[in-house]
Structure formats: C-alpha cells, structure tokens
C-alpha positions as CSV (number, residue, x, y, z in Angstrom):
1,M,85.9,-68.6,113.0
2,R,88.7,-66.2,113.9
3,R,90.9,-67.3,116.8
4,S,93.2,-65.4,119.0
5,L,97.1,-66.1,118.6
6,P,99.2,-67.9,121.3
7,V,101.5,-65.0,122.8
8,A,104.6,-66.5,121.0
9,T,102.9,-66.4,118.0
10,V,102.7,-62.9,118.4
11,A,105.6,-62.3,119.0
12,A,106.8,-63.7,116.1
13,I,104.8,-62.0,113.6
14,T,105.5,-58.5,115.4
15,S,109.1,-59.7,114.4
16,A,108.1,-60.5,110.6
17,G,106.7,-57.0,110.9
18,L,103.2,-55.7,111.9
19,L,102.9,-52.7,110.3
20,L,102.4,-53.1,107.1
21,A,104.4,-50.8,104.6
22,G,102.0,-48.2,102.9
23,C,101.7,-48.0,99.0
24,S,101.7,-45.1,97.4
25,G,99.6,-44.2,94.2
26,K,95.8,-43.5,93.2
27,G,95.2,-46.7,91.8
28,S,96.4,-50.0,90.4
29,S,95.4,-52.6,87.6
30,D,96.8,-55.2,90.1
31,S,95.6,-57.1,92.5
32,S,99.2,-57.4,94.1
33,A,99.7,-54.1,93.9
34,G,101.3,-54.1,97.8
35,A,100.4,-53.6,101.2
36,N,97.9,-51.0,102.2
37,A,97.5,-50.4,98.6
38,A,93.7,-49.9,99.3
39,T,93.8,-47.8,101.5
40,K,95.5,-45.4,99.0
41,G,93.4,-46.0,96.0
42,V,91.5,-47.9,93.6
43,V,93.1,-51.6,93.6
44,N,92.0,-53.4,89.6
45,A,90.3,-50.4,88.5
46,S,88.1,-51.6,85.8
47,D,84.5,-51.0,84.4
48,E,84.4,-54.6,83.2
49,K,81.4,-56.2,83.3
50,G,79.5,-59.4,83.9
51,G,80.5,-62.5,86.4
52,T,79.1,-63.8,89.5
53,L,80.2,-61.4,92.6
54,T,81.0,-63.8,95.7
55,Y,80.6,-62.5,99.6
56,A,80.7,-64.5,102.2
57,M,79.8,-64.0,106.1
58,S,80.3,-65.8,109.2
59,D,77.3,-65.5,110.6
60,A,74.0,-63.7,108.8
61,P,73.1,-60.3,109.4
62,E,70.3,-59.3,111.6
63,S,68.4,-58.0,109.0
64,F,68.8,-56.9,105.5
65,D,65.8,-54.8,105.7
66,P,67.8,-50.7,105.0
67,G,65.2,-49.6,107.8
68,N,65.9,-52.5,110.4
69,T,69.8,-52.5,110.7
70,Y,72.5,-51.6,112.0
71,Y,75.7,-52.8,110.8
72,A,78.2,-50.7,109.1
73,F,78.7,-53.6,106.5
74,V,74.5,-53.7,105.6
75,Y,74.9,-50.2,105.3
76,N,77.6,-50.2,102.9
77,F,76.1,-53.7,101.1
78,S,72.2,-52.3,101.0
79,R,73.2,-49.6,98.7
80,L,73.1,-52.0,95.9
81,Y,69.7,-52.5,96.3
82,A,68.5,-48.9,98.2
83,R,68.9,-45.9,97.7
84,P,69.3,-43.4,100.6
85,L,69.2,-39.4,100.1
86,T,72.9,-39.1,100.0
87,T,75.8,-41.4,100.5
88,F,79.7,-41.6,100.6
89,K,81.5,-41.7,97.6
90,P,83.7,-44.5,96.7
91,G,87.5,-43.3,98.0
92,A,90.5,-44.9,100.3
93,G,90.6,-43.8,103.4
94,T,89.2,-40.5,104.2
95,K,88.4,-39.5,100.8
96,G,85.8,-42.1,101.4
97,E,84.0,-39.7,104.1
98,E,82.9,-37.4,101.6
99,L,79.1,-37.3,100.8
100,A,76.9,-36.8,97.3
101,P,73.5,-36.8,96.6
102,D,72.2,-40.2,95.8
103,L,68.2,-40.5,95.6
104,A,68.4,-36.7,96.2
105,E,69.4,-34.6,93.1
106,S,71.5,-32.4,95.6
107,M,72.8,-31.6,99.1
108,G,70.0,-30.7,101.4
109,K,68.9,-27.3,101.8
110,A,69.0,-25.4,105.5
111,S,66.6,-23.0,106.4
112,D,64.7,-22.1,110.1
113,G,68.9,-21.9,111.7
114,G,69.5,-25.4,110.5
115,K,65.8,-26.4,111.9
116,T,64.7,-27.4,108.4
117,W,66.0,-29.3,105.6
118,T,64.9,-29.4,102.1
119,Y,65.8,-32.2,99.3
120,K,65.0,-32.7,95.9
121,L,64.8,-36.5,94.6
122,R,65.8,-36.9,91.0
123,K,63.4,-37.7,88.3
124,G,63.0,-40.5,87.1
125,V,64.2,-43.0,89.5
126,Q,61.8,-46.1,89.6
127,Y,61.4,-49.2,92.2
128,E,62.5,-52.6,90.3
129,D,58.7,-53.0,89.3
130,G,58.4,-50.0,87.2
131,T,56.6,-47.7,89.7
132,P,58.0,-44.0,90.4
133,V,60.0,-43.4,93.5
134,T,58.2,-40.6,94.9
135,S,58.9,-38.4,98.1
136,Q,55.9,-40.0,100.1
137,D,57.7,-43.4,99.9
138,V,60.7,-41.2,101.3
139,K,58.5,-39.9,104.3
140,Y,57.4,-43.5,105.1
141,A,60.5,-45.2,105.3
142,V,61.7,-43.1,108.0
143,E,58.4,-43.3,109.6
144,R,58.4,-47.0,109.9
145,S,62.0,-47.4,110.8
146,N,61.8,-44.8,113.7
147,F,58.0,-45.0,115.3
148,A,57.5,-48.6,114.7
149,R,60.1,-49.9,117.3
150,D,58.0,-52.7,118.4
151,T,58.4,-54.1,114.9
152,L,61.8,-52.8,113.6
153,S,63.8,-52.2,116.3
154,L,67.3,-52.4,114.9
155,G,68.4,-49.1,113.6
156,P,69.2,-45.3,115.6
157,N,66.4,-43.4,116.3
158,Y,68.1,-40.3,115.5
159,F,64.6,-39.1,113.5
160,Q,62.4,-40.0,116.6
161,Q,64.7,-37.9,118.8
162,F,64.7,-34.9,116.7
163,L,61.5,-34.4,114.4
164,Q,59.7,-31.3,115.4
165,D,56.6,-32.9,116.2
166,N,58.0,-36.5,118.4
167,D,55.4,-35.9,121.4
168,G,54.8,-39.4,121.8
169,G,51.0,-38.7,120.4
170,Y,52.2,-40.7,116.5
171,K,52.5,-44.6,117.1
172,G,53.9,-45.3,113.4
173,P,52.7,-46.5,110.0
174,Y,51.5,-49.4,111.1
175,K,49.1,-48.3,114.0
176,D,48.1,-44.8,112.4
177,K,44.4,-45.3,111.0
178,S,44.5,-41.5,109.9
179,K,47.3,-42.3,107.2
180,E,48.8,-38.4,107.7
181,G,51.5,-39.4,109.3
182,L,54.4,-37.2,110.5
183,K,53.6,-33.4,110.2
184,S,57.5,-32.5,110.9
185,I,57.8,-34.5,107.3
186,E,56.0,-32.5,104.2
187,T,55.8,-34.1,100.8
188,P,54.5,-30.5,99.0
189,D,55.0,-32.9,95.4
190,A,56.4,-36.1,94.6
191,Q,59.5,-34.9,94.4
192,T,60.1,-32.7,97.7
193,I,60.9,-33.5,101.1
194,V,60.4,-31.2,104.2
195,F,62.1,-32.2,107.7
196,H,61.1,-29.9,110.6
197,L,63.7,-30.4,113.5
198,N,62.9,-29.5,117.2
199,K,66.4,-28.0,117.4
200,P,69.1,-27.3,114.6
201,F,71.3,-30.3,113.2
202,A,74.2,-29.2,111.8
203,E,75.3,-32.8,110.0
204,F,71.8,-33.5,109.2
205,D,73.1,-34.1,105.3
206,Y,75.1,-37.2,106.8
207,L,71.9,-38.2,108.7
208,V,70.4,-39.0,105.7
209,S,72.8,-40.8,104.5
210,A,71.3,-43.5,106.6
211,P,69.5,-46.3,104.8
212,Q,66.8,-45.3,106.6
213,T,66.0,-42.9,104.3
214,A,66.2,-45.4,101.4
215,P,62.5,-45.3,99.9
216,V,60.2,-48.0,100.4
217,P,56.4,-48.6,98.6
218,Q,53.7,-49.0,101.8
219,A,52.3,-51.4,99.3
220,Q,54.9,-53.5,99.1
221,D,55.8,-53.2,102.6
222,K,55.6,-56.5,105.1
223,G,57.0,-55.1,108.4
224,A,59.4,-57.6,109.7
225,D,59.1,-59.5,106.6
226,Y,59.7,-57.0,104.3
227,T,63.6,-58.3,104.8
228,K,63.0,-61.0,102.5
229,H,62.7,-59.2,99.6
230,V,63.4,-54.9,99.6
231,M,61.9,-53.8,96.7
232,S,64.8,-52.0,94.7
233,T,66.2,-48.8,93.7
234,G,69.3,-49.8,93.3
235,S,71.6,-51.2,90.6
236,Y,70.9,-54.8,92.2
237,K,67.3,-56.7,93.0
238,F,66.5,-59.6,95.4
239,E,66.3,-62.8,93.3
240,S,66.1,-65.3,96.1
241,Y,66.4,-65.3,99.7
242,Q,67.3,-68.1,101.9
243,E,67.3,-67.1,105.5
244,G,70.7,-67.8,107.4
245,K,72.0,-69.3,104.0
246,Q,71.8,-67.4,101.0
247,L,70.9,-64.3,99.9
248,T,71.5,-63.6,95.4
249,L,71.2,-59.9,93.8
250,V,70.4,-60.1,90.2
251,R,71.0,-56.7,88.2
252,N,67.4,-54.3,88.4
253,P,66.2,-53.4,84.6
254,K,64.9,-50.5,86.1
255,W,67.9,-48.8,87.4
256,S,69.5,-46.5,85.2
257,A,72.7,-45.0,84.8
258,A,71.1,-41.7,83.4
259,T,69.6,-40.8,87.0
260,D,72.4,-42.6,89.3
261,P,75.8,-41.4,88.9
262,L,77.6,-43.5,91.5
263,R,76.6,-47.0,90.8
264,K,78.4,-48.7,87.8
265,Q,76.1,-52.3,87.4
266,L,79.2,-54.5,87.0
267,P,78.1,-57.9,87.7
268,D,75.6,-60.0,86.5
269,K,75.0,-61.5,89.5
270,I,75.8,-60.7,93.1
271,V,75.6,-64.1,95.1
272,L,76.3,-63.6,99.7
273,N,77.0,-67.3,101.1
274,L,75.9,-67.0,104.8
275,K,77.4,-69.0,108.1
276,V,80.6,-69.8,106.7
277,A,83.4,-70.5,108.4
278,Q,85.9,-67.7,108.8
279,S,88.7,-70.4,108.1
280,T,87.1,-71.4,105.2
281,I,86.5,-67.8,103.7
282,D,90.2,-66.5,104.1
283,K,91.0,-69.8,101.9
284,D,88.6,-68.8,99.3
285,L,89.1,-64.9,99.1
286,Q,93.2,-66.4,98.2
287,S,91.6,-69.0,95.6
288,G,89.2,-66.5,94.0
289,N,86.2,-68.4,95.0
290,T,85.2,-66.1,97.7
291,M,85.8,-62.2,96.2
292,V,84.4,-60.2,99.7
293,D,84.4,-61.0,103.2
294,M,80.9,-59.7,104.3
295,A,81.2,-58.6,107.4
296,G,84.8,-56.7,107.1
297,R,86.2,-57.7,110.0
298,G,89.3,-59.4,108.2
299,V,91.2,-62.6,108.6
300,D,91.2,-65.0,111.3
301,G,94.4,-65.4,113.5
302,Q,95.9,-68.7,112.3
303,T,95.7,-66.6,108.3
304,Q,97.1,-63.6,109.9
305,A,100.0,-65.3,111.1
306,Q,100.6,-67.0,107.3
307,L,99.8,-63.8,105.6
308,L,102.1,-61.5,107.5
309,T,105.2,-63.8,107.2
310,D,105.0,-64.2,103.4
311,P,105.9,-61.5,101.4
312,T,104.1,-62.3,98.8
313,Q,101.0,-62.7,101.0
314,K,101.1,-59.7,102.9
315,S,100.9,-57.7,99.3
316,H,97.8,-58.7,99.0
317,T,96.3,-57.7,102.3
318,D,95.3,-54.3,103.7
319,N,95.6,-53.3,107.2
320,A,93.3,-50.6,107.7
321,L,91.9,-48.2,110.6
322,G,88.0,-48.3,111.0
323,Q,86.6,-45.5,113.2
324,R,86.1,-48.1,115.7
325,L,86.4,-49.0,119.1
326,V,86.5,-52.4,121.3
327,Y,85.6,-51.7,124.2
328,T,83.6,-53.6,127.3
329,A,80.2,-51.8,128.2
330,I,79.8,-51.4,132.0
331,N,76.1,-51.9,133.0
332,T,75.0,-49.1,134.9
333,K,72.0,-49.6,135.8
334,V,72.8,-53.2,137.5
335,A,74.8,-53.6,141.3
336,P,77.2,-53.0,141.8
337,F,77.8,-51.5,138.8
338,N,75.5,-48.9,139.6
339,N,78.5,-47.5,141.6
340,V,80.6,-45.1,139.9
341,E,83.5,-46.7,142.1
342,C,83.3,-49.9,141.4
343,R,83.3,-48.8,137.5
344,K,86.5,-47.0,137.8
345,A,87.8,-50.3,139.6
346,V,87.4,-52.5,136.6
347,E,88.6,-49.5,134.4
348,Y,92.4,-50.0,136.2
349,A,91.4,-53.7,136.8
350,I,91.3,-54.5,133.1
351,D,94.0,-55.7,131.4
352,K,94.5,-53.9,128.5
353,K,97.8,-55.7,126.9
354,A,96.4,-59.2,127.3
355,V,93.1,-58.1,125.8
356,Q,95.1,-56.9,122.7
357,T,97.1,-60.1,122.4
358,A,93.7,-62.4,122.8
359,L,92.2,-60.4,119.9
360,G,95.6,-61.0,117.9
361,G,98.1,-57.9,118.5
362,P,98.6,-54.7,117.6
363,I,98.0,-54.8,114.1
364,R,94.3,-55.7,115.8
365,G,94.7,-52.2,117.1
366,D,96.5,-49.9,119.4
367,I,95.6,-50.1,123.3
368,A,93.0,-47.5,124.0
369,S,91.8,-45.0,126.4
370,T,89.1,-42.5,125.1
371,V,85.7,-43.5,123.7
372,L,86.6,-41.3,120.4
373,P,89.0,-43.5,118.2
374,T,91.9,-41.6,117.4
375,D,90.5,-41.3,113.6
376,I,87.6,-38.9,114.4
377,A,87.8,-35.2,114.1
378,G,87.9,-34.2,118.3
379,Y,89.5,-37.1,119.3
380,Q,91.8,-35.5,122.3
381,K,94.5,-37.7,123.6
382,F,93.7,-38.4,127.6
383,D,94.1,-41.3,129.6
384,L,91.8,-40.9,133.2
385,Y,92.9,-44.7,133.7
386,P,96.4,-45.1,133.3
387,Q,97.8,-48.5,133.4
388,K,101.0,-49.4,135.5
389,Y,103.1,-52.8,134.4
390,D,105.7,-54.6,137.0
391,G,107.4,-56.3,133.9
392,D,104.2,-58.4,132.4
393,N,102.1,-57.8,135.3
394,L,99.2,-55.1,135.7
395,D,99.8,-53.0,139.0
396,L,96.6,-53.4,140.3
397,T,96.6,-51.1,143.3
398,E,94.3,-48.4,141.8
399,A,92.0,-51.2,141.0
400,K,92.0,-52.6,144.4
401,A,91.4,-49.2,146.1
402,H,88.8,-48.4,143.9
403,W,87.3,-51.9,144.7
404,K,87.5,-51.3,148.1
405,K,85.8,-48.0,148.2
406,C,83.0,-48.9,146.2
407,G,82.4,-51.9,148.8
408,A,81.1,-54.9,146.9
409,G,83.4,-57.0,148.3
410,N,82.7,-60.5,146.1
411,V,80.4,-60.3,143.6
412,N,78.7,-62.6,141.0
413,T,78.2,-61.1,137.2
414,T,77.8,-62.5,133.9
415,I,79.6,-61.0,130.4
416,L,78.4,-61.1,127.3
417,A,80.2,-61.8,123.7
418,R,79.2,-62.9,120.5
419,N,80.0,-66.7,119.8
420,D,80.7,-66.2,116.0
421,R,83.6,-63.7,116.9
422,Q,86.1,-66.0,118.5
423,D,88.3,-63.1,119.6
424,E,85.4,-61.6,120.8
425,V,85.0,-64.6,123.2
426,D,88.6,-64.6,124.2
427,A,88.9,-61.1,124.5
428,A,86.2,-61.6,127.2
429,T,87.6,-64.2,128.7
430,S,90.8,-62.4,129.2
431,V,88.8,-59.7,130.8
432,I,87.3,-62.5,133.2
433,G,90.5,-63.7,134.2
434,S,91.2,-59.8,134.8
435,L,88.7,-59.1,137.0
436,K,88.9,-62.6,139.2
437,K,91.8,-60.8,140.6
438,I,90.3,-57.9,142.8
439,G,87.0,-60.4,143.5
440,I,84.9,-59.7,140.3
441,N,83.8,-63.2,139.1
442,A,81.9,-63.0,135.8
443,K,80.6,-65.9,133.6
444,I,80.4,-66.0,129.7
445,Q,77.5,-66.1,127.9
446,S,77.3,-66.1,124.1
447,Y,75.5,-65.1,121.3
448,P,75.0,-65.2,117.9
449,T,75.5,-61.7,115.5
450,S,72.0,-62.6,114.1
451,K,70.4,-62.1,117.6
452,Y,73.0,-59.9,119.9
453,F,71.6,-56.9,119.7
454,S,67.7,-57.5,119.2
455,D,67.4,-60.2,122.3
456,Y,70.3,-59.7,124.2
457,A,72.9,-57.0,124.7
458,G,71.4,-53.6,126.0
459,V,68.1,-55.7,126.3
460,P,67.3,-53.7,130.1
461,E,65.1,-56.6,130.7
462,F,67.2,-59.3,129.5
463,N,70.1,-57.6,131.4
464,K,68.1,-57.2,134.5
465,S,67.3,-61.1,135.0
466,N,70.7,-62.2,134.0
467,N,72.4,-59.8,136.2
468,V,74.2,-58.9,132.9
469,G,77.1,-56.7,134.4
470,L,79.3,-56.4,131.3
471,M,79.0,-56.6,127.7
472,M,81.7,-57.3,124.8
473,M,80.9,-54.2,122.0
474,Q,82.7,-52.7,118.8
475,W,81.5,-49.8,117.5
476,G,81.7,-47.6,114.4
477,A,80.6,-44.2,113.8
478,D,77.4,-43.9,111.9
479,F,78.3,-41.0,110.0
480,P,82.1,-40.0,110.3
481,T,81.6,-37.5,113.3
482,G,82.0,-37.1,116.6
483,Y,78.3,-37.1,116.7
484,G,78.1,-39.5,114.6
485,Y,80.1,-41.9,116.9
486,L,78.7,-40.6,120.4
487,Q,75.5,-39.8,120.2
488,Q,73.7,-43.7,120.1
489,I,75.9,-45.1,122.8
490,L,76.2,-42.3,125.2
491,N,72.8,-40.3,125.1
492,G,70.2,-41.5,127.3
493,K,67.5,-40.4,124.6
494,A,69.2,-43.9,122.5
495,I,68.3,-46.0,125.1
496,S,65.4,-48.4,123.9
497,Q,64.1,-51.7,124.7
498,S,65.7,-53.8,121.6
499,G,68.5,-53.1,119.4
500,N,70.0,-50.4,122.1
501,S,73.4,-49.9,121.5
502,N,73.5,-47.8,124.7
503,L,74.8,-51.0,126.3
504,S,75.8,-48.9,129.3
505,Q,72.1,-47.4,129.9
506,L,74.0,-44.1,130.6
507,D,71.6,-41.6,131.0
508,D,73.8,-38.9,132.3
509,P,72.2,-34.9,132.1
510,E,75.5,-33.2,131.9
511,I,76.4,-35.7,128.6
512,N,73.1,-35.5,126.7
513,K,72.6,-31.2,126.9
514,L,76.6,-31.6,125.1
515,L,75.5,-33.6,122.6
516,D,72.6,-31.9,121.8
517,G,74.5,-28.3,122.3
518,A,77.3,-29.8,120.1
519,I,75.1,-30.8,117.0
520,A,72.9,-27.6,117.1
521,N,76.3,-25.3,116.2
522,T,77.3,-24.8,113.0
523,D,80.5,-23.8,113.6
524,Q,82.6,-27.4,112.4
525,A,86.1,-26.5,115.3
526,A,83.9,-25.7,118.0
527,R,81.5,-29.0,117.8
528,E,84.7,-31.1,117.6
529,K,86.1,-29.6,120.3
530,A,83.3,-30.8,122.0
531,Y,82.8,-33.5,120.8
532,G,86.4,-34.1,122.8
533,D,85.3,-32.4,125.9
534,I,82.2,-35.1,125.8
535,D,84.7,-38.2,125.6
536,R,86.3,-36.8,128.5
537,K,83.2,-36.7,130.7
538,A,82.1,-40.1,129.4
539,M,84.8,-41.4,130.7
540,E,84.8,-40.0,133.8
541,Q,81.1,-42.1,134.1
542,A,83.5,-44.8,133.3
543,A,80.7,-46.7,131.7
544,I,82.7,-47.5,129.2
545,V,86.1,-49.4,129.1
546,P,88.0,-48.7,125.4
547,L,90.1,-51.6,124.9
548,T,92.2,-51.2,121.5
549,Y,91.3,-48.3,118.6
550,F,90.8,-51.2,116.0
551,K,92.1,-52.0,113.1
552,V,91.3,-54.7,110.3
553,L,93.5,-57.1,108.0
554,M,91.7,-58.2,105.1
555,Y,93.2,-60.2,101.9
556,R,91.8,-58.6,98.9
557,S,90.9,-61.4,96.4
558,P,92.7,-62.1,93.1
559,K,89.3,-61.9,91.4
560,A,87.6,-58.7,92.5
561,T,88.1,-55.2,90.8
562,N,87.5,-51.4,92.1
563,L,88.8,-52.2,95.7
564,V,89.1,-49.8,97.7
565,S,89.2,-49.3,101.6
566,T,87.0,-46.6,103.1
567,S,86.5,-45.1,106.7
568,A,83.1,-44.3,105.8
569,F,82.0,-47.7,106.1
570,S,84.5,-48.6,109.1
571,G,87.5,-49.3,106.4
572,E,85.8,-52.0,104.9
573,Y,85.7,-52.3,101.3
574,D,83.8,-49.7,99.5
575,Y,80.9,-52.1,98.2
576,L,79.5,-50.1,95.7
577,N,81.0,-50.6,92.5
578,I,83.2,-54.1,93.0
579,G,83.5,-56.2,89.7
580,V,84.7,-59.5,88.4
581,K,88.3,-60.0,86.8
582,K,87.6,-62.5,84.4
C-alpha cells in the first residue's frame, strides 16, 4: 500500500524535478511518448482487437451496481457494461469533459424553463440476453437508486431532491405496491423518457451521465445482490464475480457498434483483480502483467521516488490534476465542533505543509485553501485562514486564540481514515500531531474503502456514538461544474443515514439557497460566480479543512493501448476503450 515519503526523500525528489515535463501532440503510438503524454492526447492509439486486459485494485469497490456506487473509478469502469443516457467522450484533460449522448440518441430537450427534460433512447439497444432496452427500464433504474435508500444507499440523491413529486409519499420500487412508480418520470412510449423537476436544473444533461440512469430490467433486479451480475447494455458483460477477489468481463454478443458510436469492444476479456497490494500493482504495471490501476490513485511513495529519479521511467508517467480536493471534514454535529470557533481553531491548527509531505510532496498536490479545486470552473482564489511559519514551525497564535474563544479546553475526539490508503492514514496521523498542540487529543480509527462510507464516515449514528469529530476525505466532482462538485458535500438536503458524502453534516440555509438558485440559472457565467461565492460561505462555516488540491502520478503500462488521462473521471485514464498491445 502507498506510504508517505520521509522528508529527506521528498527533498531528493524535489531536486530531481517534481513537475513532470509536458508533452505536446495529439497522440502517440509509443507508450514511452514522454511524461504527461496522456494528459495531452491518446497514447498508444490502436484499434487492435484481442487479448486480456487486466486491472488491479488495492481494495474492492463498495458495489459494481451502477445505481449503488459513488466512486469515480466505478463510474468510469461501469460504462463497459452499463450505458447511461449521456456520458463523456474519451479525451485528454478537459477535452474529456465533453458530453455525448450514450443510451440516448441526442442530448436532452429542455422545456418549461428547464424544469422538464425529454430524452429519446437509441433504437435497437439490447441487454446481454437479447431483451430490448426500454424507457421504463431507465425510469426503474432511477427509482431504485434514489428511492430505495435503505437497500441502495451508496450513490448520490439528486433525483430524490429534484423530481417534482418528491413529497415523501413514494417509498421506492421495492415497497411500491401500485407499480405505477414516480409520476414525475413519464414514459409515453418505449423510446421516450420525460423528467419533470420541481425547479429548473440547467445542467441536467450532466446529471443523467451518472450510471444511475443506466437501465435495469425490473425482472432481473436482485436489490443489493444485483452487483453480482449486472445485466449489460455495454460492450462487455459479467462472466464471473468472486466478491473481494476478482471480476471478469467478456464481450457482450448483443452489443452492436451500430447503436453505440463511443465504444470499440477491443479486448476479448477484462479481468479486475481485487485487494492487491499497491506495491505489487506498481510492479505489475511496469512489467505489463497489469495494464491499469483501477482506483486511479497513482503509485505508492517508494515507486514514486524510483520513477521520478529515473528519466526513462519518468517518461512513462502522467501527473494530472483530477478536480479533487484532499481535506479533513469537521463534524458540525459533535461537540465541541458544533461551535464554529472550535472549527476555526482547527482550520488554523492543522499544519498543511506537514500533511502535504505525508501525502507524498508537492507532486501529489498543492496546498489548498478553498473547497473548489483550481481546475473547476467557478474557482476563486482566497484564503480565510492563512498559515504563517517561523522556519518549519507553524505559528499557532490564531489557532490558540480561536480555541480559547470556543472555550472547550482539552478534549478527546476520533478521526477516521481508510486503512487501505496508507497516505490517508499518514495524513491523519499528521493532523493528530498538529491538533494536540492546541489541546485536541484525537485517536485514529481506520476502515476499508469498501465500507468507509456505508458504515462509518458520515454515518450520523456511528459518528455520534463513537465521538467522531474529524474524517479524512478526498472528493471529486460528480460532473465537471461547481454544482457537480459542491452539492453533495455542502447541501443539507444531501445528508443521508448511510453512504453520506456531506460528512460534516453541514446544513446552512444560506448555502442551500445559493446552491438551489445557482443550478436554476441558465446563465453559465452567473452560475460560475455563484459557485465561488458558495465556496467562500462554506469556508466561513469552517466545516471543511482544505489540505491539498489533489494530483495523481500514474504509470502507463507498456501493454495498454488508447491511454488518455481525463478530467471527467478525476484524472484517471478513460476506461471505455483501453486495449491490449500484443
């Protein structure tokens, strides 16, 4: 697993050149095209078919169910077997943020001032068993993923918030005896689906790019167990799934290029190996035994040091921004952090330089001061809690003043982190050392990625009973706009009892109102200004301590083709059409 680097090692890497050299050009046929080549264009562009494409991951996703997931890498990977209404075109950097119709034949048609959105499905799309895909299947997919939260709790709840008839009366498809479903989603014929919203949603085409709109045939739905064999509409289908060990996909014989202009169906088979040590993944990427690191978090600290001091090895790497923020969430519902002065003390007290070092140095991200990352439209540069240093020592004058004002004295609290992410554990350890200096004694509790959000971080009852005041978090945009980034971590309406992403449980009426107003505005420039204003309001509430604007250092396997690092999926490689070089 990834480990932080000693200060001396980080310094050595810095002297070797932390900022990787850019590479221009539209693409390359050589995997050693140069550092950052996949952030500029397609590397190893090829339509060669055949072979087995191997992925690996250091833990396991919470779910492969398109309607029950919230990790960017599963959003990315699930497109191989599940087609949402829209998706992103494979493209380098911000070019990968361009939306395209996927299951839908065109982008949505808005009416009623942006409160009604209509989509036509492509004709001829089938499931892996030859059954035709219908608009009713898309409606059912949205209903199960947003209104059966006691069974499927892990995805976002946008539709639950914005559909017109969300009055609490509809209990979801597993409890709805009428079988009528949501009145706010109409299916006038097998190819047409109409969404009626309670307020305008200017970015709705982005919203339906979520895998929650990938169709699910009701007769095949097994609730939480649907993850074991998702009915494919994509280019690949499930062959076998051993939970926590391996998922194998094979070609879907019912997939047709005539109904899908985005996918190519290149490998014969795709194998995802789970719970593989990060150090092993790094070695296998270099040897070609593994072609892609599924989680897209990059190499571990030891591998990083080796790659950046070897010019040949460095030429196989990509160092990308990922529209992500590494931060510490402060629980606004647990004493003493329900006092904003206590939270402000934490903002000043956490030594961000020390955390940056624990995470692997500047190549893993610049020190942050805002909730919005620098590569999200709407970002405004500001710092409400500037840190001052006397040499290497953080000046704690402001931190101690706010802590005294909050009046908590010496307190005990718990900080959560993911135990399969050593860099996150190391960062949490650094946070603990910082806070001890002002009277906050924190102990760490760590849990696996596969259960972190479903059972622990942000789960109100667990947090309350375990005195969880702080949680380590890394967040990427649901879709590449300020709203797609901010809504699920700042709006009080996003708080849920499990699978919650608003870890701080922040429920500020002004922020909620600003978010609702921004998404209804059809003026893009006005929306982006509003996102920056919301960011500032959130920082005034001191519910989030921004640590670093995340960057990832990835190694390009010599056996993988069509590698392109995309902003749409947190700087990861776009998984839609990766092939195998023979």
